[in-house]
C-alpha positions as CSV (number, residue, x, y, z in Angstrom):
1,M,-59.9,48.3,110.7
2,V,-58.5,49.9,114.3
3,A,-59.2,46.5,115.9
4,I,-57.6,45.0,113.2
5,V,-54.4,47.0,112.8
6,L,-53.8,45.9,116.7
7,S,-54.9,42.1,116.4
8,V,-51.9,42.2,113.5
9,F,-49.5,44.3,115.8
10,M,-50.0,42.3,118.5
11,A,-49.7,39.0,116.6
12,G,-46.5,40.4,115.2
13,L,-45.2,40.8,119.0
14,A,-46.0,37.2,119.9
15,L,-44.5,36.0,117.1
16,G,-41.8,37.2,117.1
17,N,-40.9,36.4,120.8
18,V,-40.9,32.8,119.3
19,L,-39.1,33.3,116.5
20,G,-36.6,35.2,118.5
21,G,-36.4,32.6,121.9
22,R,-36.1,30.3,119.1
23,V,-33.0,31.8,117.1
24,V,-31.5,32.3,120.3
25,G,-30.3,29.4,121.1
26,R,-29.2,28.3,117.5
27,S,-27.3,31.6,116.3
28,A,-25.7,32.2,119.0
29,R,-22.5,34.5,117.7
30,S,-24.8,36.1,115.7
31,L,-27.0,37.5,118.5
32,L,-26.2,41.1,118.0
33,L,-26.2,40.5,114.2
34,L,-29.5,39.7,114.5
35,Y,-30.9,42.2,117.0
36,G,-29.5,44.9,114.9
37,G,-31.2,43.5,111.7
38,C,-34.5,43.7,113.3
39,E,-34.1,47.2,113.7
40,L,-33.0,47.6,111.1
41,A,-36.3,46.5,109.8
42,V,-38.2,48.0,111.7
43,A,-36.4,51.4,110.9
44,L,-37.4,50.6,106.7
45,S,-41.1,49.9,107.7
46,A,-41.7,53.6,107.8
47,L,-41.3,53.6,104.6
48,V,-42.7,50.4,103.1
49,V,-45.5,50.3,105.5
50,P,-47.1,53.6,103.9
51,A,-46.6,52.5,100.3
52,A,-48.0,49.2,101.2
53,F,-51.0,51.0,102.1
54,D,-51.4,53.0,99.1
55,A,-50.8,49.9,97.1
56,G,-53.5,47.5,99.1
57,R,-55.8,50.9,98.9
58,A,-55.6,50.8,94.9
59,V,-56.2,47.4,94.8
60,I,-58.8,47.1,97.1
61,V,-61.1,50.6,96.0
62,G,-60.6,49.3,92.3
63,A,-63.1,46.0,93.0
64,A,-66.5,46.2,94.1
65,W,-66.8,45.1,97.6
66,G,-69.6,44.6,100.0
67,S,-69.0,45.7,103.2
68,A,-67.8,42.3,104.7
69,G,-65.8,41.8,101.8
70,Y,-64.1,45.2,101.8
71,H,-63.0,44.9,105.9
72,L,-62.0,41.1,104.7
73,A,-59.4,42.5,102.1
74,A,-58.4,45.3,104.0
75,G,-57.5,43.3,106.8
76,L,-55.5,40.9,104.7
77,A,-53.6,44.6,102.9
78,V,-52.9,45.7,106.6
79,T,-51.5,42.2,107.6
80,I,-49.6,41.9,104.9
81,A,-47.9,45.5,105.5
82,L,-47.3,45.1,109.5
83,L,-46.3,41.5,110.3
84,P,-43.2,41.7,108.7
85,F,-42.2,44.3,110.9
86,C,-43.9,43.7,113.9
87,V,-42.4,40.3,114.0
88,A,-38.9,42.0,113.3
89,M,-40.2,44.4,116.8
90,G,-41.2,41.2,118.6
91,A,-38.2,39.1,117.9
92,T,-35.8,42.0,120.0
93,M,-37.4,41.4,122.8
94,P,-35.7,37.6,123.4
95,L,-32.5,39.2,121.7
96,A,-32.0,41.6,124.1
97,L,-32.7,39.5,127.0
98,A,-30.4,37.2,125.8
99,A,-28.0,39.8,125.6
100,I,-27.8,41.5,128.7
101,G,-29.1,38.4,130.9
102,P,-25.6,37.9,131.7
103,R,-24.7,41.7,132.7
104,V,-27.6,42.6,134.9
105,G,-25.9,40.6,137.9
106,A,-26.5,37.1,140.1
107,G,-29.6,37.3,141.6
108,R,-31.3,40.4,139.4
109,S,-34.3,40.1,136.8
110,A,-32.9,40.7,133.3
111,V,-36.6,40.8,132.0
112,G,-37.2,43.2,135.2
113,H,-34.5,45.1,133.6
114,L,-35.8,44.8,130.0
115,Y,-39.6,45.0,130.4
116,A,-39.1,48.6,132.6
117,A,-36.6,50.5,129.6
118,N,-39.3,49.0,127.1
119,V,-42.5,50.6,128.8
120,L,-40.2,53.6,129.7
121,G,-39.7,54.2,126.0
122,A,-43.4,53.1,124.7
123,A,-44.3,56.2,127.6
124,A,-41.9,58.2,126.3
125,G,-42.7,57.4,122.5
126,T,-46.7,58.0,123.5
127,L,-46.1,61.3,125.6
128,V,-43.4,62.8,122.7
129,S,-45.5,61.6,119.2
130,A,-49.0,62.7,120.5
131,F,-48.3,65.9,122.6
132,V,-45.0,67.3,120.0
133,L,-43.9,65.0,117.0
134,I,-47.2,64.6,115.0
135,E,-48.1,68.5,115.4
136,R,-44.6,69.7,114.6
137,L,-43.7,67.0,111.8
138,G,-46.6,65.7,110.9
139,F,-46.9,61.9,110.2
140,T,-45.0,61.0,107.7
141,G,-42.1,63.2,109.4
142,T,-42.9,61.2,113.1
143,L,-42.0,57.9,110.9
144,R,-39.2,59.1,109.7
145,L,-37.6,60.4,112.6
146,G,-38.4,57.4,114.5
147,A,-37.2,55.1,111.7
148,A,-34.3,57.4,112.6
149,F,-33.7,56.3,115.9
150,N,-34.2,52.1,114.8
151,A,-31.4,52.8,112.6
152,V,-29.3,54.3,114.8
153,L,-30.2,51.4,117.2
154,A,-29.3,49.1,114.1
155,L,-25.6,50.9,114.1
156,A,-24.8,50.5,117.6
157,A,-26.1,46.8,118.1
158,L,-23.4,46.2,114.7
159,A,-20.6,48.3,116.3
160,L,-20.9,46.7,119.6
161,R,-21.0,43.0,117.2
162,V,-18.0,44.4,116.0
163,R,-16.1,45.1,119.2
164,T,-17.1,42.1,121.4
165,P,-15.4,39.0,121.3
166,P,-17.3,35.6,119.1
167,T,-16.6,34.1,122.9
168,E,-17.9,36.5,125.0
169,I,-21.3,36.9,122.7
170,A,-21.7,32.4,122.7
171,G,-21.4,33.4,126.6
172,L,-24.2,35.7,127.0
173,S,-26.9,33.7,125.1
174,E,-26.2,30.4,126.1
175,A,-25.8,31.6,129.9
176,G,-29.8,31.5,130.6
177,E,-30.5,28.6,128.7
178,A,-29.2,25.9,130.7
179,R,-31.9,26.2,133.8
180,P,-34.3,23.1,133.4
181,L,-37.8,24.2,133.1
182,L,-40.4,23.4,136.0
183,V,-43.4,25.5,136.2
184,E,-47.1,24.3,135.9
185,P,-49.1,25.5,133.0
186,A,-51.2,28.2,135.5
187,T,-48.3,30.4,135.1
188,L,-48.8,30.8,131.4
189,V,-52.7,30.9,132.5
190,A,-52.0,34.0,134.1
191,L,-49.9,35.3,131.5
192,F,-52.6,35.4,128.8
193,A,-54.8,36.9,131.3
194,T,-53.2,39.9,132.1
195,G,-52.5,40.6,128.5
196,F,-56.3,39.5,128.0
197,A,-57.5,41.7,130.6
198,S,-55.3,44.8,130.6
199,M,-56.1,45.5,126.9
200,A,-59.6,45.0,126.6
201,M,-59.9,47.4,129.7
202,E,-58.1,50.2,127.5
203,V,-60.9,49.8,124.9
204,V,-63.3,50.4,127.9
205,W,-61.6,53.0,129.3
206,V,-61.3,54.7,125.7
207,R,-65.1,55.0,125.8
208,Q,-65.8,55.0,130.0
209,F,-63.7,58.4,129.8
210,A,-64.9,60.1,126.7
211,P,-67.3,62.4,128.9
212,L,-64.3,63.8,131.1
213,L,-61.8,64.3,128.8
214,G,-63.4,64.4,125.4
215,N,-63.1,63.0,121.9
216,V,-59.9,64.5,121.3
217,V,-56.4,62.4,120.3
218,Y,-54.8,64.0,123.5
219,A,-57.8,62.0,125.4
220,F,-56.6,58.8,124.6
221,A,-52.9,59.7,125.0
222,L,-53.6,60.6,128.2
223,I,-55.3,57.4,129.1
224,L,-52.2,55.2,127.0
225,A,-49.6,57.3,129.4
226,S,-51.1,57.0,132.6
227,Y,-51.1,53.1,131.6
228,L,-47.6,53.0,130.9
229,L,-46.4,55.2,133.6
230,A,-47.9,53.0,136.0
231,T,-47.1,49.8,134.3
232,L,-43.0,51.5,134.3
233,A,-43.9,52.4,138.1
234,G,-44.4,48.7,138.8
235,S,-41.6,47.0,136.7
236,L,-39.2,49.6,138.1
237,A,-40.4,47.8,142.0
238,Y,-39.9,44.5,140.7
239,R,-36.7,44.8,139.2
240,A,-35.7,46.0,142.9
241,R,-37.5,43.7,144.9
242,S,-37.0,40.7,142.4
243,A,-34.5,38.8,144.2
244,G,-36.8,38.3,146.9
245,L,-40.0,37.3,145.6
246,P,-41.3,33.5,146.3
247,A,-40.9,31.9,143.7
248,A,-44.2,30.3,143.3
249,G,-45.4,33.4,142.1
250,P,-47.8,35.9,143.0
251,A,-50.0,34.9,145.6
252,A,-54.3,35.0,145.5
253,A,-54.0,38.1,148.1
254,V,-52.3,39.8,144.3
255,W,-54.7,38.8,142.0
256,I,-57.8,40.0,144.2
257,A,-55.9,43.1,144.8
258,A,-56.1,43.1,140.9
259,G,-60.0,42.2,140.5
260,L,-61.1,45.3,142.6
261,L,-58.5,47.7,141.5
262,A,-60.2,46.6,137.9
263,L,-63.1,48.4,139.2
264,L,-61.8,51.8,140.0
265,P,-62.5,53.4,136.2
266,A,-66.5,52.6,136.9
267,I,-65.8,54.8,140.2
268,A,-64.1,57.5,138.7
269,A,-66.5,57.5,135.7
270,D,-69.4,58.0,137.9
271,P,-71.3,61.1,136.8
272,R,-72.7,61.5,140.7
273,L,-68.9,62.4,141.1
274,G,-69.6,65.9,139.3
275,V,-65.9,65.4,137.2
276,T,-67.9,65.1,133.9
277,R,-70.2,67.8,134.2
278,F,-68.4,70.0,131.7
279,R,-70.5,73.0,130.2
280,P,-68.1,75.7,128.4
281,A,-68.9,78.2,126.7
282,D,-66.7,79.0,123.6
283,L,-66.9,76.3,121.0
284,E,-63.2,76.9,120.0
285,G,-62.2,76.1,123.6
286,V,-64.3,72.5,124.2
287,A,-61.3,70.5,123.2
288,W,-58.9,72.4,124.5
289,L,-60.6,72.7,128.1
290,R,-61.9,69.3,128.9
291,V,-58.2,67.2,128.4
292,T,-56.9,69.8,130.2
293,R,-59.0,69.9,133.0
294,P,-56.8,68.9,136.5
295,E,-59.5,67.1,137.9
296,A,-60.5,65.2,134.5
297,M,-56.6,64.2,134.5
298,A,-56.5,63.5,137.9
299,A,-59.6,61.1,137.8
300,V,-58.2,59.1,135.1
301,F,-54.6,58.7,136.4
302,L,-55.6,57.8,140.1
303,A,-58.5,55.2,138.1
304,V,-56.1,53.4,135.7
305,A,-53.0,53.4,137.4
306,P,-53.6,51.4,140.4
307,L,-54.2,48.2,138.1
308,S,-51.2,49.1,135.6
309,A,-48.9,49.5,138.5
310,L,-49.7,45.8,139.8
311,L,-49.6,44.7,136.2
312,G,-46.6,46.0,135.4
313,F,-45.0,43.8,138.5
314,V,-47.1,41.1,138.1
315,T,-45.9,40.8,134.3
316,P,-42.0,40.3,134.9
317,W,-42.4,38.4,137.5
318,L,-44.5,35.4,135.7
319,V,-42.0,36.2,132.7
320,D,-39.1,34.8,134.9
321,R,-41.0,32.3,136.8
322,W,-41.5,30.7,133.6
323,S,-38.2,31.1,131.7
324,R,-36.5,30.5,135.1
325,G,-33.7,33.4,132.8
326,A,-33.6,31.4,129.2
327,A,-34.3,33.7,126.5
328,R,-36.3,31.0,124.4
329,D,-38.5,30.2,127.0
330,A,-39.5,34.4,128.0
331,G,-39.7,34.4,124.4
332,A,-42.3,31.9,124.4
333,A,-44.0,33.6,127.6
334,W,-44.3,37.0,125.9
335,A,-45.7,35.5,123.5
336,V,-48.7,34.0,125.3
337,N,-49.2,37.5,127.1
338,G,-49.2,38.6,123.5
339,I,-52.1,36.1,122.4
340,G,-53.5,37.8,125.2
341,C,-53.2,40.9,124.2
342,I,-54.5,40.0,120.7
343,L,-57.9,38.6,121.9
344,G,-58.6,41.4,124.4
345,P,-59.7,44.4,122.4
346,L,-61.4,42.4,119.9
347,A,-63.4,40.8,123.3
348,G,-64.0,43.9,124.7
349,G,-65.0,45.9,121.8
350,F,-67.0,43.7,119.8
351,L,-68.6,41.4,122.9
352,L,-68.2,43.2,126.0
353,L,-69.3,46.9,125.5
354,P,-72.1,45.9,122.8
355,A,-73.6,43.1,125.4
356,V,-72.9,44.6,128.8
357,G,-71.8,48.6,128.5
358,E,-68.8,50.0,130.4
359,R,-69.6,48.9,133.8
360,G,-70.2,45.3,132.6
361,A,-67.6,44.6,130.8
362,L,-64.8,46.0,133.7
363,L,-67.0,43.4,136.1
364,V,-66.2,40.4,134.3
365,L,-62.7,41.0,133.3
366,S,-62.2,41.8,137.2
367,L,-64.2,38.7,137.9
368,A,-61.2,37.0,135.1
369,L,-58.4,38.4,137.1
370,L,-60.0,36.8,140.4
371,G,-60.6,33.6,139.1
372,L,-56.7,33.6,138.8
373,G,-56.8,33.8,142.7
374,L,-58.5,30.3,142.7
375,L,-55.8,28.9,140.6
376,R,-53.6,30.1,143.6
377,A,-55.9,29.4,146.6
378,A,-55.6,26.9,149.6
379,G,-57.8,27.4,152.6
380,S,-59.2,30.1,153.6
381,A,-58.1,32.0,150.4
382,G,-60.2,30.8,148.5
383,K,-63.2,32.4,150.5
384,A,-61.4,35.6,150.2
385,V,-61.9,35.0,146.3
386,A,-65.4,34.2,146.5
387,A,-66.1,37.5,149.0
388,A,-64.3,39.9,146.4
389,A,-66.1,38.6,143.8
390,V,-69.4,39.7,145.8
391,V,-67.7,43.0,146.5
392,A,-66.9,43.6,143.0
393,A,-70.6,42.8,141.8
394,A,-72.3,45.1,144.7
395,L,-69.5,47.9,143.7
396,I,-70.6,47.7,140.1
397,A,-74.1,47.6,141.4
398,A,-73.6,50.5,143.3
399,T,-72.4,52.7,140.5
400,R,-73.6,54.8,137.7
401,D,-72.8,55.2,134.0
402,E,-73.7,58.5,131.8
403,A,-76.9,57.2,131.1
404,A,-77.5,58.1,135.1
405,R,-77.2,61.7,133.9
406,F,-80.7,61.6,132.0
407,P,-83.9,60.4,133.7
408,D,-85.8,59.2,130.4
409,A,-82.5,58.2,129.0
410,R,-82.7,55.7,126.1
411,V,-79.5,53.5,125.0
412,K,-78.3,51.4,122.4
413,R,-74.6,50.2,122.3
414,D,-72.4,48.5,119.8
415,A,-68.5,47.8,118.7
416,T,-68.6,51.6,117.7
417,A,-70.2,53.4,120.5
418,T,-72.5,53.7,123.4
419,V,-75.4,56.4,121.8
420,I,-78.2,57.9,124.3
421,V,-81.2,59.5,123.4
422,S,-82.9,61.8,125.8
423,G,-85.4,64.8,125.7
424,E,-89.1,65.2,123.8
425,G,-89.8,67.5,121.2
426,M,-87.3,69.9,119.4
427,N,-85.5,69.4,123.4
428,H,-84.3,66.2,122.1
429,R,-80.3,65.3,122.6
430,L,-78.1,62.8,120.9
431,L,-75.1,62.0,122.6
432,V,-72.0,59.5,121.5
433,N,-69.8,58.1,123.8
434,G,-71.2,60.5,126.5
435,L,-70.7,63.9,124.0
436,G,-73.5,66.0,122.1
437,M,-73.2,65.5,118.3
438,T,-76.0,67.4,117.5
439,H,-79.6,68.4,118.3
440,L,-82.8,69.6,116.1
441,T,-82.2,72.5,114.1
442,P,-83.2,74.4,111.5
443,I,-79.1,74.8,110.4
444,T,-79.0,70.6,109.6
445,K,-82.0,71.5,107.3
446,F,-80.0,74.3,105.6
447,M,-76.9,72.1,104.7
448,S,-79.6,70.0,102.5
449,H,-81.7,72.7,101.1
450,L,-78.9,75.0,100.2
451,P,-77.0,73.1,97.8
452,L,-80.0,71.7,95.7
453,A,-81.7,74.8,95.5
454,F,-78.3,76.7,94.3
455,L,-77.9,73.6,91.8
456,G,-78.2,74.8,87.9
457,R,-80.1,71.4,87.7
458,P,-83.4,69.1,89.0
459,P,-81.6,67.3,91.2
460,A,-81.9,63.2,90.9
461,R,-79.7,62.0,93.5
462,G,-78.1,63.3,97.1
463,L,-75.8,61.9,99.7
464,V,-75.3,62.7,103.2
465,I,-72.4,62.0,105.1
466,C,-72.9,61.7,109.1
467,F,-76.5,60.7,109.7
468,G,-77.0,62.4,113.0
469,M,-80.4,62.8,114.1
470,G,-81.3,62.5,110.1
471,T,-82.7,66.3,109.6
472,S,-80.2,66.6,106.2
473,F,-81.5,63.1,105.3
474,R,-84.8,63.6,105.8
475,S,-85.1,67.5,104.7
476,M,-83.0,66.2,101.3
477,H,-85.7,63.4,100.7
478,S,-88.5,65.6,100.5
479,W,-86.9,67.0,97.3
480,G,-88.4,63.7,95.9
481,I,-85.0,62.3,95.1
482,D,-82.7,59.4,95.5
483,T,-81.1,59.8,99.2
484,T,-78.6,58.2,100.9
485,G,-77.3,58.1,104.2
486,V,-74.5,56.9,105.4
487,E,-73.5,57.0,109.4
488,L,-70.3,55.2,110.9
489,V,-72.5,54.4,114.2
490,P,-74.9,51.7,113.6
491,S,-76.8,52.5,116.6
492,V,-77.3,56.1,115.8
493,P,-80.0,55.7,112.9
494,A,-81.7,53.4,115.2
495,F,-83.1,56.8,117.1
496,F,-84.6,58.2,113.7
497,A,-88.3,57.8,114.6
498,D,-86.7,59.3,118.1
499,F,-86.4,62.6,116.4
500,H,-88.7,62.7,113.8
501,P,-92.4,61.1,113.9
502,D,-92.7,60.2,110.0
503,A,-89.0,58.1,110.2
504,A,-90.6,55.0,109.4
505,G,-91.9,56.5,106.1
506,V,-89.5,57.9,104.9
507,L,-87.4,55.0,105.5
508,S,-90.4,52.7,103.7
509,A,-89.3,55.1,100.5
510,P,-87.8,52.4,97.6
511,D,-85.5,55.7,97.2
512,A,-84.3,56.4,100.9
513,H,-81.2,54.2,101.9
514,I,-79.2,54.3,104.9
515,V,-75.7,52.9,104.8
516,T,-73.5,51.9,108.1
517,D,-70.0,53.1,106.9
518,D,-67.4,55.3,107.2
519,G,-68.1,57.9,104.8
520,R,-65.1,58.4,103.4
521,R,-64.6,54.4,102.7
522,F,-67.9,54.2,101.4
523,L,-67.4,57.6,99.1
524,D,-64.0,55.1,98.1
525,R,-65.9,52.1,97.5
526,T,-69.0,52.8,95.6
527,V,-69.3,53.4,91.8
528,A,-72.6,55.9,92.0
529,T,-72.2,60.0,91.3
530,W,-74.2,62.3,93.4
531,D,-75.8,65.2,92.4
532,V,-75.3,67.0,95.7
533,V,-73.2,65.9,98.8
534,V,-73.3,67.2,102.1
535,I,-71.4,66.8,105.0
536,D,-72.0,67.2,108.4
537,P,-68.6,66.2,111.0
538,P,-69.2,65.4,114.5
539,P,-68.2,68.0,116.9
540,P,-65.7,69.6,117.7
541,V,-63.6,70.1,115.0
542,E,-60.6,68.9,117.2
543,A,-62.3,65.3,117.2
544,A,-60.3,62.6,116.9
545,G,-60.6,61.9,113.3
546,S,-62.7,64.4,111.8
547,S,-59.6,65.7,109.7
548,L,-60.9,63.0,107.4
549,L,-63.9,64.8,107.1
550,Y,-62.1,67.9,106.1
551,S,-59.0,67.5,104.6
552,R,-57.9,67.3,101.0
553,E,-57.9,63.8,100.3
554,F,-61.0,63.7,101.4
555,Y,-62.4,66.4,99.1
556,R,-60.8,64.3,95.9
557,S,-62.6,61.3,97.0
558,I,-66.1,63.3,96.7
559,R,-65.4,65.3,93.7
560,S,-64.3,61.3,91.7
561,R,-67.9,60.7,92.7
562,L,-69.6,64.1,92.1
563,A,-71.7,64.4,88.9
564,S,-71.2,67.5,86.4
565,N,-71.8,70.7,88.0
566,G,-73.0,69.1,91.2
567,I,-72.3,70.9,94.6
568,V,-70.9,69.3,97.8
569,Q,-72.1,71.1,101.0
570,A,-69.3,71.1,104.3
571,W,-70.0,72.9,107.8
572,I,-67.4,74.2,109.8
573,P,-69.5,74.7,112.8
574,G,-67.0,77.3,114.5
575,A,-62.9,76.9,114.7
576,E,-59.7,79.3,115.6
577,P,-58.4,80.9,112.4
578,A,-55.6,78.7,111.8
579,V,-58.1,75.8,111.4
580,Q,-60.6,77.6,109.9
581,D,-58.1,78.8,107.1
582,A,-56.7,75.6,106.4
583,M,-60.0,73.5,106.3
584,L,-61.2,76.6,103.7
585,L,-57.7,75.8,101.9
586,A,-58.3,72.6,101.2
587,L,-62.1,72.9,99.9
588,H,-60.7,75.3,97.6
589,D,-57.7,73.3,96.2
590,V,-59.9,70.5,95.0
591,F,-63.2,72.8,94.4
592,P,-62.2,76.1,92.6
593,Y,-65.7,77.8,92.9
594,V,-66.4,78.6,96.4
595,R,-69.8,80.6,98.1
596,A,-69.7,80.9,102.0
597,M,-73.1,81.5,103.6
598,P,-73.5,82.1,107.5
599,S,-76.3,80.0,109.5
600,V,-79.9,81.3,110.2
601,E,-79.0,81.0,114.1
602,G,-75.7,82.8,113.1
603,W,-72.8,80.7,114.0
604,G,-70.8,78.3,111.8
605,V,-70.8,78.8,108.5
606,H,-72.4,76.6,105.2
607,L,-69.8,76.6,102.4
608,L,-71.2,75.5,98.9
609,A,-68.4,74.1,96.6
610,S,-68.1,73.2,93.0
611,G,-66.1,72.9,90.1
612,Q,-68.0,74.6,88.3
613,P,-69.6,78.5,89.1
614,I,-72.6,78.7,91.8
615,E,-74.0,81.2,90.1
616,P,-75.7,83.6,93.0
617,R,-79.0,84.2,93.7
618,T,-81.4,85.7,95.9
619,G,-84.2,84.1,98.3
620,P,-86.9,83.8,96.5
621,E,-84.5,82.7,93.5
622,L,-84.0,80.0,95.3
623,A,-87.2,79.1,96.9
624,A,-89.0,79.1,93.7
625,R,-86.8,76.2,93.0
626,M,-88.0,74.0,95.7
627,P,-91.0,71.5,95.4
628,D,-93.7,72.4,97.5
629,S,-92.7,69.6,100.0
630,A,-89.0,71.0,100.6
631,R,-90.6,74.3,101.2
632,A,-92.7,72.8,104.1
633,D,-89.8,71.3,105.1
634,L,-87.6,74.2,105.3
635,V,-89.8,76.6,107.4
636,A,-91.0,73.5,110.0
637,W,-88.9,75.0,112.5
638,G,-88.6,78.5,111.9
639,P,-86.8,81.3,112.7
640,Y,-89.0,82.6,109.5
641,R,-92.4,82.0,108.2
642,T,-91.9,81.4,104.6
643,A,-88.8,80.0,102.4
644,E,-88.0,83.2,101.0
645,E,-87.4,84.6,104.6
646,Q,-85.6,81.8,105.5
647,L,-83.1,81.8,102.4
648,E,-82.6,85.4,102.1
649,A,-81.8,85.8,105.8
650,V,-78.9,83.0,104.8
651,V,-77.7,84.6,101.2
652,R,-77.6,87.9,102.2
653,G,-75.2,87.4,104.4
654,E,-72.7,85.7,101.9
655,Q,-69.0,86.3,103.2
656,R,-66.4,87.2,100.4
657,I,-63.1,85.3,100.5
658,D,-59.6,86.5,100.3
659,W,-57.9,83.1,99.0
660,A,-54.6,84.8,98.7
661,A,-54.7,86.0,102.0
662,L,-55.4,82.8,103.4
663,A,-52.9,81.2,101.5
664,R,-50.1,83.2,102.8
665,R,-51.3,82.3,106.4
666,A,-52.3,79.2,106.0
667,A,-51.7,75.6,104.3
668,P,-54.0,73.2,102.9
669,L,-55.1,70.7,105.8
670,V,-53.9,67.2,104.6
671,D,-54.0,63.6,105.9
672,D,-50.6,64.0,107.1
673,R,-50.9,67.2,109.4
674,P,-54.5,67.3,110.8
675,V,-54.1,70.6,112.1
676,N,-57.3,70.9,113.8
677,E,-56.7,67.2,115.9
678,Y,-52.9,68.2,116.7
679,F,-53.1,72.3,118.7
680,L,-51.6,71.4,121.8
681,L,-48.6,73.7,121.1
682,R,-50.1,76.1,118.9
683,R,-52.8,76.7,121.9
684,M,-50.0,77.2,124.4
685,A,-48.2,79.2,122.3
686,R,-51.2,81.6,122.3
687,R,-52.1,81.5,126.1
688,P,-51.0,84.2,128.3
689,R,-47.9,84.1,130.1
690,G,-48.6,82.6,134.1
691,A,-52.5,81.2,132.7
692,M,-53.6,77.8,133.7
């Protein structure tokens, strides 16, 4: 769905670039009016798009879809909701170019001015929204603030239209339209390739730098901000030097430099440099410490910035070369670049990463940029390009990825993630995109056994959301019930047998099912009901997207699929008080009866929730309700010898929750305010003055 949204967004921009360029020539006198109308449409999107998403979801969820059909239907709904407003965004570029062109001055690039301003806005929007606004205002508040800015722009354009004589408007938009178009198609090829490579690399960078920055929203924001700020620097340099650049466009040496600079992230992410070695003691600080380490931020910026700055310099140069100052042709050039931006993330995420991994993907994209040098190569330049290709291949061969940290690593890649498994027996490790997900522990057995034993009747069907190593799934199946496990990353269940020798026997049973899907989406589109639902979200609690597995709306989805008197087991591994309070309140808002019990290993808490009272029981009483196979599974990894002792160790530590006190301190965690994911300002306010 991320790829679908990004592709629709870029497709809308490309279409808007073309349409905006065409309208400029036909409606010169209405230029500012059209620009104001586009900005007003973008402002309205803050209200219309969320409502359209809700309506589309209601329609899609109400039908019985397969996975492919669901994605197609959801993609269509996203397209209908987003495309018109993205077209309006794209149209503003040629409209603005036609307006500012004559004001820039003779011999200076209007494209360079506009491109620099646009990238500056993108960088500021990324940093301010990710690091400040969403935490303070939530998603809805941030959208509305953005809409207010667009509305102000619309009013400013309309006011300028009233104050500007019609003859001047006509002169502004016609000034760039009279120059002949005499440029070879190689320029369009370069525009497509730069858009394709840069957007594909962003997808690769996010996966490649996860071990350095963590899997939090700020990690992506830092990568994107580094890209945008460096692009801004390049575009400002182009704006200052555009008058003195060769009319023939970038030479082969520029593309050789781009191809080699594309490999810097492979060097920065090499675990042998030691930047990725990070083992903090306290769970609460994991996301905070990882994303604010100076060496990690420096490594990412120094890896991303050089190529981004070069492309920020080259892209407006190519647009200028193709358009010769004509707003209509500049719109077409941006559209070609946009088409590359549409296909780049799709190719990077769905083709290159699964097939050749992060380093291999960078090599392919590096060779694509070097190939542009061949289009401009003459004489010895062709040999220089070939030599650069050899150097690129040698650099990739010399670097290592995260799997190199583990001599016995087994690796699988798919469009969602790179999965690494290492170790043997109880020392097995599971890493997704370089980050540890779980280990073999009796805690994950309790996640299934506790709710099943507390259930007031013999269970028949159970659901496990977040498969991981498959321990909770296997424990639930030991009760002899129909068991379904849902896992987002396709490669994770493929390692089930590495962790559990009897995995093949479990999966061969007709009542054992593994579904590759997002857990929440699976709940929304299934028609089945469950006696017990077990949730074990990925660590840490700050992980990007994890709020969707802790929010009030998620628990409402579960309740609609929970059988009468059914029980939900939620797991909180550890969180700062504000986040834990919000998580507890979200669960209690949907399920009035909640019991909290510490884990058998003394960290984290099991939450059992239901719409009906959950009767208190002792360890022996719970053990008496378990079939022999489940009792044997529960004690297989200790720490106690009998099921009675195992269960008693947990239930005797049950914690009482003062819901009134929680409500005074916090609000329930909701989709619109993911307090666990956005924590920067809150954590900074808690830090002692002068602390780093």
